[in-house]
PAZAPA-4460 file (N, C-alpha, C; in steps of 0.05 Angstrom, whole numbers, plus 32768, in hexadecimal, padded with zeros to 4 digits):
% residues 228
    n_x    n_y    n_z   ca_x   ca_y   ca_z    c_x    c_y    c_z   seq   type   mol
   8787   8545   7DA2   877B   8551   7D88   8762   8549   7D7F     1      X     A
   876E   8531   7D83   8752   851B   7D72   8740   8515   7D87     2      X     A
   874E   8510   7DA2   8738   8505   7DB4   8723   851C   7DB5     3      X     A
   872C   8537   7DB6   871B   8550   7DBA   8709   8550   7D98     4      X     A
   8713   8547   7D83   8703   8540   7D6C   86EE   8536   7D6B     5      X     A
   86F3   8515   7D7E   86E0   8506   7D74   86C9   8506   7D93     6      X     A
   86D3   8510   7DA4   86C5   8517   7DBE   86A8   8531   7DB2     7      X     A
   86B8   8544   7D9E   86A5   8555   7D9A   8690   854C   7D82     8      X     A
   8697   853E   7D74   868E   852D   7D5D   8678   851B   7D69     9      X     A
   8681   8510   7D81   8670   84FA   7D8C   8653   850B   7D99    10      X     A
   865F   851F   7DA4   864F   8537   7DB0   8630   853E   7D9B    11      X     A
   8643   8548   7D88   8627   854E   7D7A   8617   853F   7D66    12      X     A
   8625   8520   7D68   8615   8508   7D5D   85FA   850D   7D73    13      X     A
   860C   8506   7D88   85F3   8507   7DA0   85DE   8514   7DA0    14      X     A
   85E3   852E   7D9B   85D3   8539   7DA3   85B9   8542   7D86    15      X     A
   85C7   8536   7D70   85BC   8535   7D58   85A0   8525   7D5C    16      X     A
   85AB   8507   7D61   8594   84ED   7D69   858A   84F6   7D87    17      X     A
   8584   850E   7D8D   8570   8510   7DA3   8564   852A   7DA0    18      X     A
   8567   8533   7D8E   8556   854E   7D82   8547   8534   7D6B    19      X     A
   854D   8524   7D5B   853E   8517   7D4A   852D   8500   7D5A    20      X     A
   8535   84FB   7D70   8526   84E9   7D82   850C   84F8   7D90    21      X     A
   8512   850C   7D98   84FC   851D   7D9C   84ED   852B   7D94    22      X     A
   84F5   8529   7D7E   84DD   8535   7D5C   84D0   851F   7D51    23      X     A
   84D5   8500   7D5E   84CD   84E9   7D52   84AD   84E5   7D6E    24      X     A
   84BC   84E9   7D83   849F   84EB   7D99   8492   84FC   7D97    25      X     A
   8496   8515   7D97   8482   8527   7D92   8477   8524   7D82    26      X     A
   8477   8523   7D5D   846C   8526   7D49   845F   8531   7D4B    27      X     A
   8451   8535   7D30   843C   8554   7D27   8425   8556   7D39    28      X     A
   8419   8571   7D3D   8407   8572   7D49   83E7   8574   7D40    29      X     A
   83DB   8569   7D47   83C0   8561   7D33   83AA   8576   7D41    30      X     A
   839A   857A   7D2C   8388   8591   7D3A   836B   8587   7D3F    31      X     A
   8367   858C   7D59   834F   8578   7D5D   833B   8594   7D69    32      X     A
   8324   8590   7D54   830A   85A4   7D5E   82FB   859E   7D6F    33      X     A
   82F2   85B0   7D7A   82DF   85AD   7D97   82C8   85AD   7D84    34      X     A
   82BA   8596   7D94   8294   8584   7D8D   8283   859C   7D9B    35      X     A
   8276   85AA   7D88   8269   85C5   7D94   824E   85B7   7D9D    36      X     A
   8240   85AA   7D8D   822B   85A1   7D85   8229   857B   7D8E    37      X     A
   8235   8579   7DAF   8229   8556   7DAF   820A   8554   7DB9    38      X     A
   8204   8538   7DB0   81EA   852D   7DB3   81ED   851A   7DC2    39      X     A
   81E0   8515   7DDB   81DF   8500   7DE4   81D2   84E8   7DE0    40      X     A
   81D7   84D5   7DDA   81C4   84AF   7DD3   81C5   84A9   7DE8    41      X     A
   81AB   84A2   7DF1   81A3   848C   7E07   8199   8473   7DFE    42      X     A
   819F   845E   7E01   8193   8446   7DF6   8183   843D   7E0F    43      X     A
   816C   8432   7E0A   8152   842C   7E14   814C   8406   7E1B    44      X     A
   8154   83F6   7E23   814C   83DA   7E1A   8135   83D4   7E21    45      X     A
   8128   83C8   7E12   810E   83C0   7E16   8106   83AF   7E29    46      X     A
   80F2   83A7   7E37   80F3   837F   7E3C   80DE   8376   7E2B    47      X     A
   80ED   835A   7E2E   80E2   834E   7E1A   80BF   8346   7E17    48      X     A
   80BA   8342   7E02   809D   833D   7E07   8091   8322   7E13    49      X     A
   8080   8328   7E21   8075   8310   7E35   8060   8305   7E29    50      X     A
   805C   82F0   7E22   804A   82DD   7E1D   8036   82E2   7E34    51      X     A
   8021   82E5   7E1C   8002   82E3   7E33   7FFB   82C3   7E3E    52      X     A
   7FF2   82C1   7E54   7FEF   82A9   7E60   7FD3   829B   7E55    53      X     A
   7FD3   827A   7E51   7FC9   826D   7E43   7FAA   8273   7E52    54      X     A
   7F94   8272   7E46   7F76   8279   7E4F   7F6C   8258   7E51    55      X     A
   7F65   8258   7E71   7F58   823F   7E77   7F3B   8240   7E71    56      X     A
   7F3B   8226   7E65   7F19   8224   7E61   7F0B   8218   7E74    57      X     A
   7EFA   8221   7E7A   7EEB   8213   7E90   7ED5   81FE   7E89    58      X     A
   7ED3   81EA   7E8B   7EBA   81D8   7E81   7EA3   81D8   7E98    59      X     A
   7E8C   81E6   7E81   7E78   81EA   7E92   7E64   81CE   7E8F    60      X     A
   7E60   81C0   7EA3   7E51   81A6   7EA1   7E30   81AE   7E8F    61      X     A
   7E2E   819D   7E82   7E17   8198   7E73   7DFA   81A4   7E8A    62      X     A
   7DEA   81AD   7E84   7DCD   81AD   7E96   7DBF   8193   7E97    63      X     A
   7DB1   8191   7EB0   7DA5   816F   7EB2   7D8E   8170   7EA1    64      X     A
   7D88   8159   7E9D   7D7B   8155   7E8B   7D54   8165   7E97    65      X     A
   7D46   8164   7E8F   7D30   8176   7E9F   7D19   8157   7E9D    66      X     A
   7D15   8157   7EBA   7D00   813B   7EBB   7CE9   8149   7EA6    67      X     A
   7CE3   8133   7E9C   7CC8   812C   7E8D   7CAB   8135   7EA3    68      X     A
   7C9E   8147   7E9C   7C88   8155   7EA1   7C74   813A   7EA6    69      X     A
   7C67   8139   7EB7   7C4C   812D   7EBA   7C36   8135   7EAE    70      X     A
   7C28   812F   7EA4   7C0E   8135   7E96   7BFE   8131   7EA8    71      X     A
   7BED   814E   7EA5   7BDE   8157   7EBC   7BC4   814F   7EA8    72      X     A
   7BB5   8140   7EC6   7B9A   8132   7EC1   7B86   8145   7EC1    73      X     A
   7B72   8145   7EB6   7B64   815D   7EBA   7B4F   815A   7ED4    74      X     A
   7B40   816C   7EDE   7B2F   8157   7EF4   7B14   814C   7EEB    75      X     A
   7B14   813B   7EF9   7AF1   8132   7EEB   7AE3   8139   7F06    76      X     A
   7ACE   8144   7EF5   7AB4   814D   7F0A   7A9D   8132   7F0C    77      X     A
   7A9A   8138   7F21   7A86   8123   7F2B   7A6A   8124   7F17    78      X     A
   7A61   8106   7F11   7A43   8100   7F08   7A2D   810E   7F19    79      X     A
   7A19   8121   7F1D   7A0A   811B   7F32   79FC   8105   7F2B    80      X     A
   79F1   8100   7F43   79E4   80DD   7F42   79C5   80F1   7F3D    81      X     A
   79B3   80D9   7F35   799E   80DD   7F26   798B   80C8   7F31    82      X     A
   7971   80C5   7F39   7955   80BB   7F41   7962   80C3   7F65    83      X     A
   794A   80B5   7F6F   7945   80B4   7F8B   7961   80A6   7F9E    84      X     A
   7962   80B4   7FB3   7981   80A9   7FBD   796D   80A0   7FD7    85      X     A
   7975   8085   7FE3   7966   807D   7FF7   7979   807A   800B    86      X     A
   7978   8087   8025   7989   8082   8049   7985   8067   804A    87      X     A
   7998   8051   8047   799C   8043   8054   799F   803D   807A    88      X     A
   7995   802C   8083   799B   8030   80A4   79B4   8022   80A8    89      X     A
   79C6   8033   80B6   79D7   802A   80C8   79DE   800D   80DA    90      X     A
   79E3   8002   80DA   79DB   7FED   80E4   79F0   7FF1   8101    91      X     A
   79E0   7FE8   811B   79FB   7FF1   813A   7A0A   7FD3   8136    92      X     A
   7A22   7FDD   813C   7A39   7FCB   8139   7A43   7FC9   815D    93      X     A
   7A3C   7FB4   8161   7A48   7FAC   8180   7A5D   7F97   817D    94      X     A
   7A75   7FAC   8185   7A8F   7FA6   8183   7A92   7F92   819C    95      X     A
   7A99   7F78   819D   7A9F   7F69   81B8   7ABA   7F64   81BA    96      X     A
   7AC6   7F6E   81C6   7AEB   7F67   81CB   7AEA   7F57   81DD    97      X     A
   7AFE   7F35   81DC   7AFB   7F28   81F5   7B1E   7F2D   81FF    98      X     A
   7B25   7F38   820B   7B3B   7F3C   821A   7B4C   7F25   822A    99      X     A
   7B61   7F1F   8223   7B69   7F0A   8229   7B84   7F10   823D   100      X     A
   7B91   7F01   824F   7BA4   7F09   825A   7BBD   7F08   824C   101      X     A
   7BD1   7F1E   824E   7BE8   7F19   823D   7BFA   7F0A   8245   102      X     A
   7C0F   7EF6   822A   7C12   7EE2   8239   7C32   7EF3   8249   103      X     A
   7C3C   7EE6   825A   7C4E   7EEB   8268   7C6C   7EE5   825D   104      X     A
   7C7E   7EF6   8255   7C98   7EEF   823E   7CA2   7EED   8260   105      X     A
   7CBC   7ED9   825B   7CD4   7ED3   826D   7CDC   7EE2   826B   106      X     A
   7CF4   7EF6   8279   7D04   7F07   8270   7D18   7EFC   827C   107      X     A
   7D2B   7EFB   8264   7D44   7EF0   8267   7D5F   7F06   8266   108      X     A
   7D6E   7EF5   8270   7D87   7F00   8284   7D97   7F15   8269   109      X     A
   7DA1   7F2F   8277   7DB1   7F39   825F   7DC9   7F23   8252   110      X     A
   7DCB   7F30   823F   7DE2   7F2D   822E   7DFD   7F2C   823F   111      X     A
   7E0A   7F20   8243   7E25   7F27   824F   7E45   7F21   823E   112      X     A
   7E50   7F36   8236   7E67   7F35   8228   7E7A   7F2C   8236   113      X     A
   7E88   7F1A   8229   7EA3   7F11   8240   7EC2   7F1F   8231   114      X     A
   7ECB   7F24   8247   7EE9   7F2E   8248   7EF7   7F12   8246   115      X     A
   7F0B   7F23   8230   7F2B   7F08   8234   7F3D   7F08   8247   116      X     A
   7F43   7EFA   8252   7F56   7EFE   8263   7F6F   7EEA   825E   117      X     A
   7F8D   7F01   825D   7F9E   7EEE   8257   7FB9   7EFC   826B   118      X     A
   7FC8   7EEC   827A   7FD9   7EFF   8291   7FE2   7EEF   82A4   119      X     A
   7FEF   7EF0   82B9   7FF7   7EE0   82D2   7FF2   7EEE   82E7   120      X     A
   7FEE   7EDF   82FD   7FE1   7EE0   831B   7FEB   7ECA   832C   121      X     A
   7FF0   7ED2   8349   7FF4   7EC4   8354   7FDB   7EB0   8367   122      X     A
   7FE0   7EA0   8366   7FBE   7E8A   8364   7FBD   7E8B   8389   123      X     A
   7FA1   7E89   8387   7F90   7E8A   83A0   7F7F   7E81   83A4   124      X     A
   7F72   7E78   83BC   7F5C   7E66   83C3   7F3E   7E78   83BA   125      X     A
   7F2C   7E68   83B3   7F18   7E67   83A5   7F03   7E79   83BF   126      X     A
   7EF5   7E90   83BA   7EE4   7E9A   83CB   7ECA   7E98   83D7   127      X     A
   7EC1   7E96   83E7   7EA3   7E92   83EA   7E8C   7E9E   83DE   128      X     A
   7E84   7E8F   83CD   7E6B   7E9E   83C0   7E54   7EA9   83DB   129      X     A
   7E49   7EBB   83CA   7E30   7EC3   83DB   7E13   7ECB   83CA   130      X     A
   7DF8   7EC5   83CC   7DEA   7ECC   83BB   7DE8   7EE1   83B0   131      X     A
   7DDE   7EE5   8393   7DE7   7EFE   8387   7DCA   7F0C   8388   132      X     A
   7DC9   7F26   8381   7DB3   7F3D   8383   7D9E   7F31   836B   133      X     A
   7D81   7F35   836F   7D74   7F2E   8350   7D73   7F3E   833D   134      X     A
   7D7D   7F53   8345   7D7D   7F5B   8324   7D94   7F6B   8323   135      X     A
   7D9F   7F67   8308   7DBD   7F71   82F8   7DB4   7F7D   82E4   136      X     A
   7DD0   7F88   82D9   7DDB   7F9A   82BD   7DEF   7F81   82B9   137      X     A
   7DF8   7F89   8297   7E0B   7F79   8293   7E20   7F97   8297   138      X     A
   7E3A   7F8D   8299   7E4A   7F9F   829A   7E55   7FB2   8286   139      X     A
   7E49   7FA1   826C   7E53   7FB6   825A   7E3B   7FCC   8250   140      X     A
   7E2A   7FCC   825C   7E18   7FE3   8266   7E24   8000   8270   141      X     A
   7E34   7FFB   8281   7E45   8010   828D   7E64   800F   827F   142      X     A
   7E65   8034   8283   7E77   803F   8273   7E92   8034   8289   143      X     A
   7EA3   802A   8280   7EB7   801F   8295   7ED1   803F   828C   144      X     A
   7EE0   8046   82A7   7EF0   804F   82AB   7F0F   8048   82A9   145      X     A
   7F05   8036   82C1   7F26   8022   82C2   7F21   8005   82C7   146      X     A
   7F26   7FF1   82B2   7F25   7FD7   82B6   7F3F   7FCA   82AA   147      X     A
   7F4B   7FC6   82B8   7F61   7FB1   82B4   7F54   7F97   82B9   148      X     A
   7F62   7F85   82A4   7F5D   7F67   82A1   7F6E   7F5E   82B5   149      X     A
   7F5F   7F3F   82C2   7F6D   7F39   82DC   7F80   7F27   82CA   150      X     A
   7F9C   7F24   82E6   7FAE   7F12   82D1   7FAF   7EF2   82DB   151      X     A
   7FBA   7EEB   82C7   7FB1   7ECC   82C3   7FC8   7EB6   82D9   152      X     A
   7FBC   7EAA   82E4   7FC3   7E9A   8305   7FDD   7E8E   82F3   153      X     A
   7FF5   7E89   82FE   8009   7E7D   82F8   8004   7E67   82EC   154      X     A
   7FFD   7E57   830B   7FF6   7E39   8304   7FE1   7E2D   82F5   155      X     A
   7FC6   7E40   82F1   7FB2   7E36   82D9   7FCF   7E35   82B5   156      X     A
   7FDD   7E53   82B9   7FE6   7E4E   82A5   7FF6   7E40   829F   157      X     A
   8009   7E31   82B1   801D   7E19   82B1   8010   7E04   82A5   158      X     A
   7FFD   7DFE   82B6   7FED   7DE6   82AF   7FD6   7DE8   8292   159      X     A
   7FD5   7E00   8281   7FC6   7E07   8271   7FA3   7DFD   8276   160      X     A
   7FA3   7E0B   8287   7F81   7E0C   8294   7F79   7E28   8289   161      X     A
   7F5E   7E23   8274   7F52   7E3A   8275   7F38   7E38   827A   162      X     A
   7F23   7E50   8284   7F0C   7E51   828F   7F06   7E6C   8288   163      X     A
   7EE3   7E62   829A   7ED5   7E87   8297   7ECA   7E8B   82B1   164      X     A
   7ECC   7E9E   82B3   7EBC   7EAF   82D6   7EA7   7EC6   82D1   165      X     A
   7E96   7EB4   82E5   7E7C   7ED4   82D3   7E7D   7EE5   82F5   166      X     A
   7E83   7EFE   82F2   7E8D   7F06   8310   7E6C   7F25   830D   167      X     A
   7E6A   7F25   8325   7E4D   7F36   8330   7E5A   7F48   8345   168      X     A
   7E57   7F67   8343   7E59   7F7A   834B   7E46   7F8F   8352   169      X     A
   7E4F   7F9F   8365   7E41   7FB8   8365   7E4F   7FD5   8363   170      X     A
   7E40   7FDE   834A   7E4C   7FF6   8346   7E3C   8010   8353   171      X     A
   7E4F   8021   8366   7E42   802F   8379   7E41   804E   836C   172      X     A
   7E30   805E   837E   7E2B   8076   8379   7E4B   8083   8368   173      X     A
   7E62   807F   836D   7E70   808E   8369   7E86   807F   8356   174      X     A
   7E7A   8068   834A   7E82   8055   833A   7E93   803B   8348   175      X     A
   7EA3   8044   835E   7EB0   802E   8364   7EA0   800A   8363   176      X     A
   7EAF   7FFB   836A   7EA1   7FE5   8363   7EAD   7FD6   8389   177      X     A
   7E94   7FCD   838A   7E86   7FC2   83A6   7E85   7FAB   83A2   178      X     A
   7E85   7F8E   83B9   7E78   7F76   83BD   7E78   7F6A   83A1   179      X     A
   7E95   7F6E   8394   7E99   7F4D   8381   7E93   7F30   8388   180      X     A
   7E82   7F29   837E   7E7B   7F04   837E   7E80   7EFA   836B   181      X     A
   7E86   7EE8   8369   7E8F   7ECB   8358   7E6D   7EBE   834E   182      X     A
   7E67   7EC4   8340   7E44   7EB4   8332   7E48   7E9C   8329   183      X     A
   7E61   7E95   8316   7E6A   7E7E   830B   7E7F   7E83   8300   184      X     A
   7E91   7E66   8306   7EB1   7E63   8306   7EAC   7E4B   82F2   185      X     A
   7EC2   7E42   82DD   7EC3   7E27   82D3   7EE0   7E31   82C8   186      X     A
   7EF6   7E1C   82D6   7EF0   7E07   82F0   7EEA   7E18   8301   187      X     A
   7EE0   7E0B   8317   7EDA   7E24   8330   7EFC   7E1D   8341   188      X     A
   7EFC   7E3E   8342   7F11   7E3D   8364   7F2D   7E45   8358   189      X     A
   7F32   7E4C   8339   7F4C   7E48   832A   7F52   7E6A   8320   190      X     A
   7F3D   7E76   8318   7F41   7E97   8314   7F2E   7EA8   8322   191      X     A
   7F26   7E9C   8338   7F11   7EB5   8346   7F21   7EC2   8357   192      X     A
   7F39   7EBD   8366   7F40   7ED5   8375   7F4C   7EEC   835C   193      X     A
   7F5C   7EE1   834B   7F63   7EF2   8335   7F4D   7EFF   8330   194      X     A
   7F35   7F00   8329   7F1E   7F10   8320   7F12   7F19   8332   195      X     A
   7F11   7F14   8348   7F0E   7F28   8369   7F20   7F37   836C   196      X     A
   7F33   7F36   8368   7F4D   7F4B   8365   7F55   7F60   8357   197      X     A
   7F46   7F56   833D   7F46   7F6A   8329   7F2F   7F81   832F   198      X     A
   7F18   7F74   8336   7F03   7F81   832A   7F03   7F90   8339   199      X     A
   7F06   7F98   8359   7F08   7FA9   836A   7F13   7FBE   8362   200      X     A
   7F25   7FC0   8355   7F35   7FD7   8343   7F2B   7FE3   8327   201      X     A
   7F15   7FD7   8329   7EF9   7FE9   8311   7EF5   7FFD   8315   202      X     A
   7EEE   8010   8304   7EDB   802A   8304   7ECE   802E   82F4   203      X     A
   7EBA   8032   82F7   7EA0   803A   82E0   7E94   8057   82E9   204      X     A
   7E86   8059   82CE   7E71   8076   82CD   7E60   8072   82DE   205      X     A
   7E54   807E   82F7   7E3E   806F   8307   7E26   806F   82EE   206      X     A
   7E13   805E   82F7   7DF5   805D   82E6   7DE4   8077   82EF   207      X     A
   7DD7   8084   82DA   7DC4   809A   82E1   7DA9   8092   82E5   208      X     A
   7D9A   809A   82F1   7D82   8092   82F4   7D6B   80B2   8304   209      X     A
   7D5F   80C4   82EE   7D55   80D9   82E8   7D6F   80EC   82F8   210      X     A
   7D7C   80EE   82DF   7DA0   80F7   82E2   7DA2   80FB   82FD   211      X     A
   7DA1   80ED   830F   7DAF   80E2   8325   7DC0   80C4   8328   212      X     A
   7DDA   80C6   832D   7DE9   80A9   8330   7DDD   8096   8341   213      X     A
   7DD1   807C   8343   7DCE   8067   8350   7DE2   8055   8344   214      X     A
   7DE4   803F   835A   7DEF   802D   8360   7DE4   800E   8356   215      X     A
   7DED   8005   8348   7DE0   7FE7   833A   7DF6   7FCD   833A   216      X     A
   7DE9   7FBC   833A   7DF5   7F9D   8334   7E01   7F97   831E   217      X     A
   7E17   7F90   8316   7E20   7F94   82F7   7E36   7F6F   82FA   218      X     A
   7E32   7F62   82DF   7E3D   7F47   82DE   7E48   7F4A   82C7   219      X     A
   7E66   7F3E   82C4   7E74   7F3E   82B6   7E85   7F25   82AE   220      X     A
   7E86   7F10   829A   7E90   7EF7   828F   7EAA   7F0A   8290   221      X     A
   7EBA   7EEF   8293   7EDE   7EF7   828A   7EE3   7ED8   8285   222      X     A
   7EF1   7ED5   8269   7EFE   7EC2   825C   7F19   7EC0   8263   223      X     A
   7F1F   7EA4   8271   7F40   7EA7   826B   7F4A   7E8D   8259   224      X     A
   7F57   7E92   823F   7F62   7E88   822E   7F84   7E93   8231   225      X     A
   7F8D   7E73   8221   7FAE   7E7C   821D   7FB1   7E7A   81FE   226      X     A
   7FC1   7E81   81FE   7FD0   7E86   81E1   7FD7   7E74   81DE   227      X     A
   7FE1   7E67   81BF   7FE9   7E4E   81B6   7FDC   7E38   81BF   228      X     A
***
């Protein structure tokens, strides 16, 4: 019997605690009034004020000083000649001009600029010299298209021999080189063959006369020098 009483009492206590906790959780009902008239508020952010760009000052150059004006001279009227004017007789002047023959100025040969040569080539015998044509021009007056320098002979280079060679040749209407000959060689027979073999490979722009290409004779000095 006691157990039944205890169980019923515990059940009542649990029910009371459950009701009390349910009341705490529910709480009192608050009355919320509906909002009838609501005005929305819109926030607009304005951009920050921008500073105006600085003004550029353009410096105007001062005007040039005016040139001083020259004073205008008043025209002078000629004074009339008073008195009797006598006409003077004009003498007859007979000019006698004595003509003398013009002095003959000897024509000098054109200046021939030399080419400096440094290189190597096989030693060969000196060619036979032939007489040159009476008229020639300097090779510097022609426009060179292909003009390689001669190679230095190895024997002359080993023996430290230097020299100078003047070569004469014909430039044809097509700009090719023909009939090269040695006019001057110092020392003779050392650089002659090297010069002739190279000159035959040269090409120039043909010289023109009255708009047409012509063949001309030209001369070219060459200097053989060793460095050091």
